[in-house]
Every structure is written in C-alpha cells, then in structure tokens.
N, C-alpha and C positions, 0 to 999 in steps of 0.2 A: 368345416370347422367354424366355431364361433369364437373369435378372438376378443370380443368386447368384454369389459368388466361387468360383473354382476351389479345389481342395484345396491346391494349391501356394501360392496367394495367401493363403488362410486360415492355412496353416502359417507363412508369413512374418510375418503379423500376430501370431500366437501367440508366435513366437520373440521378436518385438519387445517384447511385453508382459512376457515373462520377463526380458529384459535391463533394461528400464526400471523394473521393479517396485520396486527399492530406490533409485531416483534421487530426491533431495530437491530440490524447486524452489528452496529457499532455502539451498542448500549453499554458495553464494558470496555475497559482500556485495551489499546492495541497491543498485541504480542510484541510489536517492534519497539514499544516504549516501556515495557516492564521487564525487570530482571528475573522475576519469579512468575507466579501464576497470575493470570489476568483477573481472577476473582477467587474468593475463598471457597466458594462452592457453586453448585449449579443453580439455575434460575428456579427457585422454589415457587415463585408466583406463577410462572408459566406451567410448572409441574401440576399445581393445583387446578389450573384451567384445563389441562389435559385430562386430569382425573374427572373433573366435572362433566367433560364432554364424552366420558366413557372411552377415551382413546388409550388408556393404560391397560385396559382389560380386553382389548380386541380379540386376542387369541384364546382367552379363557372361556370355558364352557358356561352355559347359562346357570348351571348349579353353583358356580363360583362367582356369579354376578357379572359374567362377561358376555360378549357378543357372539362368541363361537365362530369367529371368522378365521381366515387362513393367512399364510405367509404373503400372498399377493396383496391382501388388504394392508398388512403391516408395511410392506414396501411402498405402497402408495402414500401412506402417512409419512414414512421416513423421507420419501422424496420431497414432500412439501416442507418438512422440518429443515432439510439441508439448504433450501433456497434462502432461508433467513438465518442460517447458522444457529439454530436453536440449541441452547446450552443445557440440554437435559439428557439423562441416560435412558432415552426411550428405547433404543435398540437393545442395549444390554438387559434392561429390566424386562422387556417383553420376551426376549429370547429365553432368559432364565426361567421366567414364569411358564413358558411353553414347555420347556424341558421338564420342569417339576410336574406339570400336568400330565405329560406323556409318559414319564418314566418314574416319577416319585411315588412313594407309598401314600396310602389314604390319609394317614396322620399328618404327613408333611404337606400334602395338598390342602388339607383343611386348615392348617396353621398359617399358610403363607398366601394362598392365591387371592382370596377376597381382600385381604389387607393390602397386598401389593397392587391389586387392581384399583383400590381407592387412593393409592399414593401414600399410604401410611407407612409402608415398608418399601425400601428401595433395594433392588438386587443388581449386582453387576457380575461380570465374568472375567476370570483371569485366563486370557487366551494367547498370550505372547510368549510363553515359555520363559526360560531363564535368561536368554540373551535377545529374544525377539526374532531369532532365526531358526531355533530348534523347536521340535514339536512340544506344544504346551503340556501334553500329558506325561512327558518324560522329565519335567522339571521338578516334580514333587513325588515322593514315595508315600504309599499308604499301606499300613498293615493293621489287620484287625486282631485284637487281643483274643485270647481263648474264651470260648463259651458262646452260646447262641445269643445274638443280639448284643454282643460286646461292643465297646467303643472302638473307634478307629484312631490311629496315631499318624499324623502327617508331618513330614519333614521336607524342606526344600525351599526354593525361591522362585517366584513368578515376577517378571518385570512388566513395567508399563501397564499396570492394571487401571483401566479407566474408572474414574469416580471412586477410587479406593477409599478416599477420606469422607465420602458422602454416603456410601451404601451401608445398609444394615447387615447384609450378607453378601459374601463373595463366593461365587460358584467356582471351585478350583478342581480342574481335572488332575488326577494323580494315578500313577501306575503301581500295581501290586507285584509281589514276587511271582505270582502266577501269570504275569504279563497281561493282566486285564486292566482296563481303565475304569476308574470310578469317578463320580462327581460328588464332591463334598461341599456342603453349604457351610462356609466358615463365617462366624460372626466377626464383624470388624473389630470389636472390642472383646478380646478373648485371651486366655492364658496361652502363651506360646505363639501368639500372632503379633507381628511387629511390622508396620509399614514404614517405608522410607521415601521421602519426597523425590519425585521426578517430574519433568515438565515436557510437554509435547511441543512440537513446532507451532501448534495452534495456540499455545499459551495456557492450555488447560493443565491442571495439576493431576498427575498420574501417581501411582504408588508402586514401589517395589515391595512385594509382599513376602515377608520372611516367616517361615513356619518352622518352629523348633519344638518337636514333640507336642504339637497341638492336638488335643484330645477332642474328637468330634463324636457325638452320639450316633448310634447306628441308624436311627430314624432320619438323620440329616445327611446320610450318604446314599447316593443312588448307585447301586451296583447292578446295572443292567447292560447287557451287551448292546453296543451301537448308540448308547445315549450321548456320549461325547461327540461322536462323529455327526450325529444329527444336529446337535447344538452348534457345532462348529460350522456346518453347512449353512444353518440359518443365520448365524452371525455374519458369515462372509457374504451371503446374499444381501443381507440388510446393509452391509457396508457398500455394496454395489449400488443400492438404491440411494444412499446418501451421496455417493459420487455423482450419480446421474442428476439428482436435484440440484446439486451445487453447480455442475457443469452447465445445466440449462440456464440457471440464473446468470452465470458469468457470460455465456454467449449473448444473452439478452442485453446485459450491461454493455458489451462490446458493440452490439448493433445500435443501441441508443446513442452511445458516445460517437461512433464513427458517422452516424447520420447527422449529427449536429456539428461536429468538428470540420472546419473547412480549410482547404489548401488550394491556392490558385483560383479561389472563387467558387469551388465546388466541394460538396461534402466528400470526405475521404472514402465513405462507403461506396461511392460511385466508381472508385478506381478499381481496375481489374485485379491488381495484386491483392488488394484488401478483400474484395469479394471472393476470390479464390480461396484465401486462407479461411475466411468465415465459412465457406461452403465445405471445406475439408473438415472443419470442426463440427459442423452440423452432421456430417456423415458419421463422425466418431460417436456423437451422442445417440444417433439412431441405432448404431451397432451396440452401444452400451445398453440401450433400452431393450432391444429384442433379446439379447442374451440374458439380461436380468430377468425378464418375464419367463423365459424358458426355465431358468433355474428355480425361480419362485414357484412356478407351476408344478415342477417335478416334486418339490418339497411339499407343496400343499396337497397334491393329488395322490402322491405315492406311486405314480405311474411308472411302469418299467420302461427302460430304454436300452439301446445298444450298449451304452456305458452306464455305470452306476451314476446316481445323482451327483456324486462328487465331480464327475466329468463336466456336467453342465455348469456346476458352481465354479470350477476352475476356469472355464471359458469366459464366464461372466466377469470373474475377477481380473482376468488378463485384460479384457477390454476396458473395465472400469479403471484399473490402475494406469494403463497407458493412455486411455482416452482423457481422463480428467487432468492428467499432467499436460497433455498437448493443449487442451482447452485453455487452461490458465496461462500457459506460456504464450500462446497466441494472443490472448487477451492483454497480457502485459505489453507485448510488442505493438499491438494496435492502439493501445492507450498512450504509448510513449512514456515519458517521465511521469505523467499524471497517474499511471498505474501504481507507482511507488509512494504516492502521497498518502501519509498516514491519516489525513482528513477525508480520504476517499476509501470506500470499503473494499476495493479490489484486492489490496494487499492482504487483508484478512482472509478472503476467499482463497487466495494463493496458499496461505499457511495451512488452512484446513485441508486443501486439496493434497498437499504433501503428506499430511497425516493419514488421510484416507488411502492414498496410493500405497502406503507401506503397511497399513493395518491388516492383520491376518495374512500377511505375506504379499510381497511385491509380485509383479507380473512374472518375473523369472522363476520364482518358487512355484507358481501355479503352472507354468509351462512345463517344468520338470515333473510335477505331479500328474499333469495330463499325459505326458509322454509315458509315464509308468502305467497309467490306466490303459492307454492304447496298446502298449506292449503285452498287457495281461489279458485283454479282451479282443476277440476276433470281431471285426466289423463286417465280415462276410455273411 
C-alpha cells in the first residue's frame, strides 16, 4: 500500500501554507475580553486570498472551475488553517459545495458552484439540531406542496449555525412526513427566515436559525437518499482535521516554551515529568492523524469496509474530541499561569479547541453511534 499523499494533494497543502503564512492568531480581540462576538464577520481579506489561490474550489469539478480534488486534499488545507486559527468558513463552504455537486440538480450546480468557488457566494451548514445534542435532520420539518416541482415549506429551529450572519445560503437538513431527509438551501435573507445571535466559546458569532413557513423553490432542495449522511460525514471529518492542526500547533508552542523556560538552571523540557506529558500528547496527535486519514480516505474513495464509512468517521471524531482536549489542557499545565495570559495566544487555542471538541458531537455521542454500528454489523 502507498500511504503518501498525491502530488496534487501536497500542492494544495503547500498553497495553503503560503496563504496562511502571515495570518496572526491574535489579529482580532480575545474571546476573554469581549462580551459579544470577537468580530462582526469572518476575515474577508483572507477569504479573497483563498479564492485567488483556488483553495475554495478544491472539490469542484473542472467544469465548475475547480481542481477536482477529494476530501483528503480538503483536510490537508483545513489542517493548515487551524494552525493559525483562520477565521473563515472554509469547511462549511467546501462541504456544502461538494454536496451540491454530488447530489444537487444541474440548475443548482450551475447557479452556485462557480460563484462559490470564486468566493462570491458563501455557503454554510446547519448541523447542530435544535439543542446541539439531537439529530440535525429532526429539528426542521419539510413538506412539499401539491404538484410537480412545487415549493417546499420549512418549519423549525436549528441552533449554533456557524457563520449564519455571513453566509448567503444555509444548507438545512429537514425531515419529511415520509421519514426522508432533504437538504434545503435557505437564503439568509428570506421570508420566514429569522436568525438570533449566539456566541461560541471561541468568540465567534453563531446563529439560531428560526424557520416559520419558509418557502423554498424545488430546485433549491436536494431530495436524494444519503445526501445528508454524506455531508455530515464530510463535515465531521473536516472538524477532525481542524482539531489535528490546532493540536499540532499547540504542542509545538508547548515544546518551544518548555525549551526556553528554566527551573533550577535547566530547561523544564529536560524534566522527566514534562517530557512524559509531552510524549503522551504526541501519541494523541498521531492517533488523531491516522484515524483522520482513514475516514477521509473512505469518503474520498468510496471504498467498502467492514463497517460503513460512518464507523471510521466516528472513530476519528472520538480521537479528535478527546485528543484535542488533552493537548490543550496539558499545554496550559506546562505553560503555568502564562497560558492564561490574554497577550499570549494559547488561551485562544484553548477556546477554539473546546468548540471543536463539541462540534458535530462530543466523543460520547460518537462512541454511542459506533456501538450501534458494531451491534448492527458483524465483524467476522
């Protein structure tokens, strides 16, 4: 087996490193010093640079102006973005575009994909459900009016929608009376659509999306079996990539700090207790990495396995949630009080890590899902 990344995937990662090279993690106010959002919107200047580098259209086919790459390439780019806490909807926009391309109709693809790839249209996804703990597809109901090609009517509430005040369209999973899940592309400004402000631990502004008889045209609704599950798996795997990139940067910060900080005339990095803790966190990161690439490869290749791809995604998210939490907690311990200094970036990484740990389900939720899959599928 060849476990190396392709030249195209490596080129995408290299392009991302170039774009993110001058991004300062503390370029916006600290979430510890603001009562509301740390900024009014995402980093539009960085968004434009990502578009210029063709990193917003990685997963789009060439006919839509994209590179035609896969989930592995996207995760490589997301990994780099998290190292600098890039404040852009790269994951949500890319995943939504990929779902539209894979499952949307020709009219919808022609309308959105090229514009989204150029950064002119921004997409996000409502994936947290009504409370953040229940399935997202059950939080909103969808019914289609009588007649072929008739409009759909949406009612319900989705909480903690990322970039809800910045996106042009929000992809909303909704369930029908026939117990099917559809994906509706809901315009941010639309009759029957009302957002309410919420705030993440990272200080970013989220939105509680309230839908009251929101009428959506049939062409903007994806009614294909498996579309939501595929999109959710891609979002979850992308979240694991963000957690890995963040964790790697935090461990490096800890290494640099403990190598310079001296106690009793020696760098604290030379003390056995410090080295053991750092080694444990390195093991966490390598486990996060290998499970991430397994999940991303399953999504990209469509390869069959003993368990459905959701099983690999669950394993990756379990490691990502637990691992990134342990990495930032150990970093705070090794930095001492300096880790809480708002003039030092570690506290911001800690806040982002907590958000990533819980996004699209904490470890316990994915352990339960994995248990259900193991019960339903024989491993023999």
